[in-house]
Structure formats: C-alpha cells, structure tokens
N, C-alpha and C positions, 0 to 999 in steps of 0.2 A: 255656067257664067256666074253663078252665086259662090263658087268656090274661091273666087280671088278676094272678094270683100271679107269673106270668113277668114281667110288666111291673113289678111291685112289686120283685121281686128285682133286676131290671135297673137300676131307679132307685136301689135301695139300694147296689148295687155301684158305680154311677157316682158317688154321693154319697161312698161310701168312698174311692174312688180319688182324688177331688178333695181329700178331707181329707188323705190320705196325701201327695198332691203338695204340699199347702200346708205340712204339717209338714216334708217334705224341703226345701222352699224355705227355711223358718225355720232348719233345722239347717244348711243350706248357707250362709245368711247369718251364722250364729254361727261356723262355721268360717272364713269370710272375715274376720270381725271378729277372732277369735283370731289369725288370721295376720298381720293388720295390726298388732295390738298386739305381737306377738312381733317383727315387723320393726322397729316403733318402739323396742322395747327393746334393740336391738342397740347395742353399744358404739360410740361415736363419739369418736375421739381428736382433740380440738381443742386450742386454746391453753391453756385454763384447767386441764383435767386433766393435761396435759403439764408445766405450770408447778407444779402442786401435787405431782406426782410428783418433780420435780427438788428442790423445796423440802424435801420429806420426807426424801429420801436425803441431800442435803447438810447439812440441819439436824441429822439423827440422827448422822451421822459427826462434824460439827463440835462440837456440843454434848456429845455423848458423849465425844469425845476430850479435850475441855477438862475435863469432869468427872472423867475418869480421872487427868489430871494432878494436880488438886486432891487426889484421894484418895490417890494414891501419894506425894506430896510434902507433908508436914505443915507445912513451913515457909511454904507458900503460903497456909495458913489463917490469917487474922487477922480482927479485927472487921468490917473492910470487906469483904473477900472472902466473908463469910458471905452478904451480899447477892448478890454475883456468882454464887456457887454455887447459891443460891436461884433466881435468874434462869436459869441454865443448866439447872437441872433442870426448870423449867416449860417452857423452849424445847424440851427433849428429850420431855417429854410430849405437847406439841403435835405434834412432829414424828412421833411414833409412833402418834398417835390421830387427831388432827383432819385432818391433811392426807391420810393414806391414805383415810380415810372420804370426804373431800372429792373424792378422785380418782374413787372409784366413784360418787358422787352425780353428778358432772358427766359421767360417761361415758354415762349413761343419762337418758332423758327423764322417769322417774318413780322414786320411792323403792321399793326391793325388798329392803333388807337386814334388815327386822324392826323392831319397836319397841324391843328391847333395845339394839341398835346405834344406834338413833336416840336413845335416853336417854343413852348415852355420849357421843355426837357432841355433842349439845346441852349436856350438862354441861361437856365441855371447852371448848366454845365460850363458855359463860358464865362459869364459875368460874376455869378456868385462865387464859383470856384476860384476865380482869378482875385476876387476881393478877399476871399479866406486866406489865400497864400500871402498877399501883400499886407494883410493885417498882421500876420505873424512877424513880417519884417518890421512894421511899425512898433510892435511890441518889443522886439529885440533892440531897436534903436532907442526906445524909451528907457529900457533897462540899462543900456550902455551909458546913456546921459545921466542917469541917476547915480551911477557908480563912479564914472570918471569925473564928472563936474557936478557934485552934489549941491553947490551953492546956487548956481544958475538953474538947476533943476527945480529947487524949492521956489525960487523967485519968479520963473518965467513959465513953468509948466502949470497951466490953468485948465479947467474944464473947457473953457471957450476954445483954447488952443487945440485940445484933443479933438473936439467936435470939428473945427476947421480942418484938421488932418484928415478925419474920416470923410468929410465932405469932398476934400480935394482928391482924395483917393478915388471916389466914385466918379468925379469929373474926368479924371485922367482915364479910367477904365472905359467910360463912356466914349471918350474921344477915340481910344485905340482899339477897344474890343468890339464895341457895339456895331461898327461897320462890317467887321468879319461876319458877325451873326446875321445881320440884315442881308447881305450879299448872298450868304449861303441859303438864306430862307427864300430869297426871291428867284435867284438864278442857278446856283451851283449845287444844290442839294441832290445827293445820289438817289435814284428811284428805288433802290433795292432795300433801303432801311432809313432809320432816323440817325444819321451819322453826318458829321462834317466832311466835306469834300476837301481834303487837305491838298490835293493836286491842282486845284483850280487857281489858287493864288500862292504859289510856293515861296516867293519872296517875302510877301506880307506875313505869311504864317511863320517863316523864320524870324522875322522881326518880333512878333508876338511871343514866341517861344523864349527869345532872349530877354526882352524888356519885361514882359508881364510875368513869366514863370521862372526863368533862371535867375534873373537879377535879384529877386527878393530872397531866393535861397543863398545866394552869395552874400547878401547883406546880413543875414541871420549868421552865417558862418563867420564873417569878418567881425561882427558885433561880439560874438563869443571869443574870438581870438583877442580882440581889444581888451575886453574885460579880464580875460585870463592874464594876459601880459601886465595890465595895470595892477591887478591884485598881487602878482608876483613881485613886481618892483616895489610896491608899497610895502609888503611884508619884508623885504630885504632892507629897506630904509628904516623900518621900525626896529629890525633886528640890530643894524648898525647904530642907531641912537640909543637903544638899550645897553649895547655893549660899551659905548663911549661914555655914557653918563656915569657909571660907577668908577670908571678909571679917572675921570676928571674930579670926581669927588674925593677919592683917597689920594690924589697927588696934589691936593691943595697945600700951599705953603703954610706951615704952622709956626706959631710963635712959641718957642721953647723958653721957659723961664727956669733959669738955674739959680738955686739958692745956695750960696756959698757960706757955709757956717765955719767960722774960724774960731778956733778955741784959743 
C-alpha cells in the first residue's frame, strides 16, 4: 500500500523537474536573445556617422566663427547681411543638434536616446531645415532686387525690413510645419525608430513638400534666370549706345569755311 504514494511522489517530482528544465531553457533563450540584442546595439563606425561627425565639427567652427565676426564688427551688419547672419545661425543650430544626434543614430541599429531627444531631433529636421532652405530663397530675392531695381533697393531695403522678413518666415513655418511635427510626435510616430511617418498624412506631406521645400528652390532658380537675363539685356543696351555714340559724333554737320583768294 505504500508503493502508490511513492509512485505518486516520484511522478510529481519528475513533472516538477521537467517544468524546471523547461523554465531554465526559456530563461537561457532570453539571455541569449538579450546577448544578441546587446551585440547588435554595439557602435559601428561607418561612412555616414563619420561624415556627420566631420560636418558637425567643421560646421560648428565655421558658422560660429563667422557669427562671431558679425557680432564683434558692427560695420559688417547691414540690411543684406541680416539674412546672412540668420542663415549662419540656422547652420550653427543644425551643426550642434541635428548632426550630433545623427551620428549617434547611425552608430546603432535602433534608437535608444529617448523620446525627448527624438522630439528635438525631428524638430530641427523639420523647422530649422525648412528655415534654412527658405532663407536661401530670401537671399536670392534680395540679390535679384538689388540688381534689377537698385534705386528702390537702396531706399526701401532697411535692417527693419530684413528683420520683418525673417520673423515672417518663422511665422509661416510655424503655421504650416509645426502641426506636422506635433501630430507626428503625439500620434503618428513609428515605433521602430525616430523618423517621420510620411504615410500618416500623405496629402498634407505633399503640400509641405511643394510649399516649404520645392517652391524655395524654384525661387532661387527663377531669381538666377531673372538676374542673368537682366544683365544680358543691359550689356546689349550698353553695347548699342557705345556703338551709336561715335557715329553720331562723326556725322555732325560741320561748317566749312572756304577762303577764296583772288589774285
């Protein structure tokens, strides 16, 4: 009669041992997975992170040095250089924020810097990059204005007007670009990394691509064409005037005095 309880305890102990072995196997598998994830998260220095690091250092030194020159010398500040200072400041912000984060992002296979750094990274990618591109278009328009209409440029282009243009640019970008960044940060961000979810709002992203990124490039190209055509037409007019002026001088009617001497 004692054989049955012994058999029951033996079977129970055997089942418990099998369960412990199974749990140990799962735990071993989890350790293996964690080890593989840790290995895959090791830094890998390739071309892209090295390039971003070089751009970050050189961009910070170059743009920072140029800004320091404008700050120390007040004679360098005029209505046109307001746009140049604005562009240098944007480039410095990109060099100090976007490129260093880009180095860390490309060193590892997955994002592990947290949501706050991701928000800052995407904000600089959207707002500051868009402001940089549009500032180039403002500079192109400023140069075209100075060449095509120099009189109105000297009388109407002031430091206050240049500052108003820069402020208006940021208001425009805040209206059209900031909602895209905010909605992506709150609702549409992809879980696999710190990137924009361009599939979430395709119509709105197409609008941004045209208005914020494509239109400024078109303005730069159009300004170059306008300035080139204006200079060609002006050189032709000067050539015609220089050619007509000597002819008109040589064909002036002259008074000929004839002295008739009679013997």
